[in-house]
N, C-alpha and C positions, 0 to 999 in steps of 0.2 A: 970177618964177614959173617961167620956163623953166629957170632954174638949179636950183630946188628939185626940179623933175621929173627932171632929169638925175641929181641926187644920190640920189633915191629908187631910180632904176633901177640905179645903181651899187651901192647897198646891197643891193638884191634879188639882184643877181648875186653879190655877195660872200657873202651869207648862204647862197645855194644851194651855192656852192663849199665854204663852211665846213661845211655840213651833209653834203655828200658825203664830205668829208675825215673828219669825225667818224664817219660810218657805216663808212667804210673801216677806220679805226683800231679801232673796236669789233669789226668782223668779224675782223680780224687777231688781236686779243687773244683773241677767242673760240676761234679755231682753235689758237692757241698753248696756251691753257688746256686744251683737249681733248687735244692731243698730250701735254702734260705729265702729265695724269691717266692717260692710256692707258699711258704709259711706266712710271709709278709703280705702277700696279695690275697691269701685265702681269708674269707670272712665266715665267722660262725654265726648262724642264725638260729635262734631259739623260737620255736613255734609252739604256742600254747593252744591246745585243743580243748575248747570248752564244750564241745558237743557231748551231751549225755544221751545215751540210747535208752529208750524205753521199748521193750520188746513186746510183740503181740501176746506172748505168754503172760507178761506182767499185766497188760491191759485186760486180758481175759480173767486173770485172777481177781482183779478189782471188781469186774462186772459180776463175777461168781458170788460176791457177797450177797447179792439179791436184795432183800429188804433190809435196809440199814436204819435202825431206830436211833433217833437223836433226842427224843423227849417223850416221856410217859406222864400222862395226867390222870390221876385218880379222882373219881367223883362219885357222889351218891346223891340221889334225888328221891323225893317223896311225892307221889302223885295220888290223886284220889278221885272218886266219882260218887255221885249221889243219885239214888233212884227214889223218886217221890212215891209215897204210898197213901192209902186212904187213912189209915190210923197212925202210921209211922213211916219214917224214911229209912231206907237201907243205905249203908255206907261201906265203901271198900277203899282202904288206904294201903298202899304198898310202897316198899322201899327197894330201890334198885341200886346196885353197885356196878361200877364199870371202870375200865382203864383204857383211855384213848392213847394210842401209840402213834406218834408223828415221826415221819422220816421220809426217805426216798427209796424208790425201787430201782436198783442199778440195772435191771433188765430193760428199763425204759430209756436208757441213754441213746442219743442220736448216733448216726454213723461217724460224725467227726467230733465226737464229744471230748476228745483229748488230742492236743496238738503240741508238739515240742519243737523248739528251735534253740539250739545251743543250750544255755543253762536256764532258759525261760520255758515255762509250760503253761498252757491255757486249758482249763477244765470246765466243761459245761455239764451241770448236773440236772437231772429231772426235777420238777418242782416238788417242794415238800408237801406232803399230804397225809391222809389217814392210811395207815398200813393195813388195818383190819377193821372191816365194817361191823363185825360182830363183837363189839367191845363191851356189851353188858354181860356180866357174870350171872347167868340165870340160876346157877346153883346157890348163889347167896341171896337171891331175891326172896323177900318174905313179906307177908301181910302184917302191917302194923295194927290195923283194925279192920274187922270184917263182920258185917251183919247182913243177914239175908243170904240168898243163894245167887251166885253169879256164874254165867256161862263163859265158855272159852273166848267168845268174841269180845266180851267186855275186858277180860284180862289182856287180850291182844291189843286192844285199844289203849290200855294203860301202859303197856310195854312200849308202844309207838310214841306215846306222849313222853315217857321217860327218856326214850332214845333221842327224840328231837331236842329235849331240854338239855341233855348232856352235850349233845353236839354243838348247840349254840353257846353253851357256857365254856366249853373246852377248846373247840376248834376256832380259836380267835386269831386275829392278826398278830397279837402280841406273842401268843404261843408259837405260831408259825415262824415268826421272826427269831425267837429263841432257838427253835429247832434248826433254822437256817444258819445261825451263828455257830451252833455246835457242829453242824455238817461242814461248814467252811473251815473251822479249826481242825477237825479230824482229817479231812482230805488234804489240807495244807500241810499238816504234819507228815502225812504219807509221802507227799511229793518232795518235801524237804529232806526226808530220810533217804530218798532215792537220789539226792544230790542236786536238785533244782534250786537255784537261788531266788529266782523271780517267779512267783506263782500267781496266776489269775484264776479266780473262782467265780463262776456265775451260775445262776439257776435259770433254766429255760424260761424265757419271757420276762426276765428281770435284768437289771444292770449288773455289771461285773464288780467284783471286789478284788483289788490288786495289791500286792505287796508294795510298800513304799520304800 
C-alpha cells in the first residue's frame, strides 16, 4: 500500500513536469511562428530623399560677393581737336587708356532670385552691365601732340569724346554675351558643387539657360 502511494506521488510529479515542459514548448513554438509571420509580411521600403537644402546663410554669402566681374576689356583711343587761327592752327591730340569691367551686381538680385525644388534649382541673376563708370585711367592719359594753349573745358570735352568712343567700342552685344556665358558657367559650377543636378540660369529680362 505504501509502495502504491509512493508510485502515485512520483507519477503526479512527473506529469506536472511534463505538463510544464509541453506548455513551454507550445509557448516557444507560438513565439517562433509569430516572428516568422511578422518577417514574411513585413515590407522594407527604401525612400530616397533628393531634397537639397540651401540655407539663408548660403544665399546671403552668394549675395555678399557684390560686384562679380566676368569680363575685362582693355582699350585705348586717340582723340584730337583743332582750333583755327589767323596764321596757323592749334592742335591737341591726346591718348586715353581704359579698362571696362563687365559683370553683375549681386546686391541687385530680386526677392525670389533663387528657388530650389529637390535636386533642381533656378537662379535669376541681374543683367550684365558695366561695373564701374570711371573706366578711363586718367593717370595714364597723355598728350600725343599739343600746340597752343588749351583750357580745362577743351580737355574735358576730349575726355568725354574718348569716354563715349570706348563705351561704344567695348560695351557691345558680343562682349555682354561673353560675360553672360562666363557668369552662367561660374554660377552653374557653384550650384553643382552644392549638389544640385539640374540648374536653370537666367538673366533678368532674358530667356533661361537650363541643363540638358
